[in-house]
C-alpha positions in Angstrom: 101.8 101.2 133.0 100.8 98.3 135.2 97.4 96.8 136.1 98.0 97.7 139.7 97.5 94.1 140.9 100.3 92.4 142.8 101.7 89.4 140.9 103.5 86.8 143.0 107.2 86.2 142.1 106.5 82.6 141.1 103.9 83.8 138.6 106.4 86.3 137.1 109.0 83.5 136.8 106.4 81.4 135.0 105.6 84.2 132.6 109.3 84.7 131.9 109.7 81.0 131.2 106.7 81.1 128.8 108.2 84.1 127.0 111.6 82.5 126.7 110.0 79.3 125.3 108.0 81.4 122.8 111.2 83.3 121.7 113.0 80.0 121.2 110.2 78.6 119.2 110.3 81.6 116.8 114.1 81.5 116.7 114.0 77.8 115.5 111.7 78.7 112.5 113.7 79.6 109.4 110.9 79.5 106.8 108.4 82.4 106.4 105.6 79.9 105.5 106.2 78.0 108.8 106.3 81.2 110.8 103.0 82.2 109.2 101.4 78.9 110.0 102.7 79.1 113.6 101.3 82.6 114.1 97.9 81.6 112.7 97.8 78.7 115.1 99.0 80.7 118.0 97.1 84.0 117.7 93.6 85.2 117.0 92.9 87.2 113.9 92.4 90.3 116.1 95.8 89.7 117.7 97.5 89.3 114.3 95.9 92.4 113.0 96.9 94.4 116.0 100.6 93.3 115.7 100.6 94.0 112.0 99.1 97.4 112.6 101.9 98.2 115.2 104.5 97.2 112.7 102.9 99.6 110.1 102.8 102.3 112.7 106.5 101.7 113.6 107.5 102.0 109.9 105.6 105.2 109.5 107.0 106.7 112.7 110.5 105.8 111.5 109.7 107.6 108.2 108.8 110.7 110.3 105.2 110.8 109.3 103.0 112.8 111.6 101.1 110.9 114.3 97.8 112.2 113.0 98.6 111.0 109.5 99.8 107.6 110.8 96.5 107.3 112.7 94.5 108.2 109.6 96.5 105.8 107.3 96.5 102.8 109.7 93.4 103.2 111.8 95.5 103.1 114.9 94.6 105.4 117.8 97.0 108.2 118.5 97.6 106.6 121.8 98.8 103.4 120.0 100.9 105.6 117.7 102.5 107.3 120.7 103.1 104.0 122.5 104.7 102.4 119.4 106.8 105.5 118.9 108.0 105.3 122.5 109.0 101.6 122.1 110.7 102.3 118.7 112.8 105.0 120.4 113.4 103.6 123.9 112.5 99.9 123.7 114.6 96.8 123.4 115.5 97.4 119.7 113.1 94.9 118.2 111.2 97.3 116.0 114.5 98.9 114.8 115.9 95.4 113.9 112.9 94.5 111.9 112.7 97.8 110.1 116.4 97.7 109.4 115.9 94.4 107.6 113.2 96.0 105.4 110.5 94.5 103.4 110.7 92.0 100.6 
C-alpha cells in the first residue's frame, strides 16, 4: 500500500541510494556486538522493538502457529501478523534467510 502522494523520481533515487548505503554498512559488520551498537545508534527503542517483534512473528508463522496465537504471544496486531506472513511467503527472502540460519 502506498501513501498516495507522488514522489519525484530524484527522491526515489535518493531513497534507493540511502538504502544501498545502509545495506553495505550492515554487510561490512561481522561482529554481533558491533551490529548491536550500530542498531542502537541508528534506531529508536520503538523501532528496534518493532523490528524484533516482526522477527518473532515471522518465526511463529514459519512454525505454523495460528495468527491469533501469534498476536497473543507477541502483542503484534493481527494486521502485523498478516503483513509479516505475506512478506515471509512472497517477499525478497530476507525473513527466510534469517530463519534458516536459526538462533544461537
